[in-house]
C-alpha positions in Angstrom: 10.3 -0.5 -10.4 11.3 1.6 -7.5 10.3 -1.1 -5.0 12.5 -3.7 -6.7 15.5 -1.4 -6.5 14.8 -0.6 -2.8 14.7 -4.4 -1.9 17.9 -4.9 -4.0 19.8 -2.2 -2.0 18.7 -3.6 1.3 19.4 -7.3 0.6 22.7 -6.8 -1.2 24.0 -5.1 1.9 23.0 -8.1 4.1 24.3 -11.0 2.1 27.8 -12.4 1.3 27.0 -13.2 -2.3 25.3 -10.1 -3.7 25.7 -11.3 -7.3 23.3 -14.2 -6.5 20.4 -11.9 -5.5 17.6 -12.3 -8.0 14.4 -10.2 -7.7 11.3 -10.6 -9.8 8.4 -8.1 -9.7 4.9 -9.2 -10.7 2.9 -6.0 -11.1 -0.9 -5.9 -10.8 -3.3 -3.0 -10.9 -2.9 -1.9 -7.3 -0.7 -4.8 -5.9 2.9 -5.9 -6.7 4.4 -9.2 -5.6 8.2 -9.1 -5.3 9.9 -12.5 -5.3 13.4 -12.6 -3.8 15.9 -15.4 -4.3 19.3 -15.5 -2.6 22.1 -18.0 -2.4 21.3 -20.9 0.0 24.1 -19.8 2.3 22.6 -16.3 2.6 19.0 -17.5 3.2 19.4 -17.3 7.0 20.8 -13.8 6.8 17.8 -12.5 4.9 15.3 -14.2 7.2 17.1 -13.4 10.5 16.4 -14.7 14.0 12.7 -15.6 14.3 12.1 -13.9 11.0 12.9 -10.4 12.4 15.0 -9.3 9.4 12.5 -10.4 6.9 9.7 -8.7 8.8 11.8 -5.5 9.0 12.3 -5.5 5.2 8.5 -6.1 4.7 7.8 -3.1 7.0 10.1 -0.8 5.0 8.5 -2.1 1.8 5.0 -1.5 3.1 5.8 2.1 4.2 7.4 2.9 0.9 4.6 1.4 -1.2 2.0 3.3 0.9 3.5 6.5 -0.4 2.8 5.4 -3.9 -0.7 4.2 -3.0 0.2 0.6 -3.8 0.5 -2.6 -1.9 3.6 -4.7 -2.2 4.1 -8.2 -1.0 7.6 -9.7 -0.5 8.0 -13.4 -0.9 11.4 -14.9 -0.1 11.9 -18.1 -2.1 14.4 -20.8 -1.6 
């Protein structure tokens, strides 16, 4: 649950429509998949130029999940 809230804090600070941020977490034994949906107008802000913003979010998520000895995967859905 902690990873889901971490992503929510980061993404809501980036987008213009924070009420349209939807995050779903699918938890496995050692891996969690976090699905992120944002408004169509905010999609580019989450991805960033050449995917740099998305990669930065994934790096933060990876570092935080390593402390919990888990693996988290972020999928940004349209």
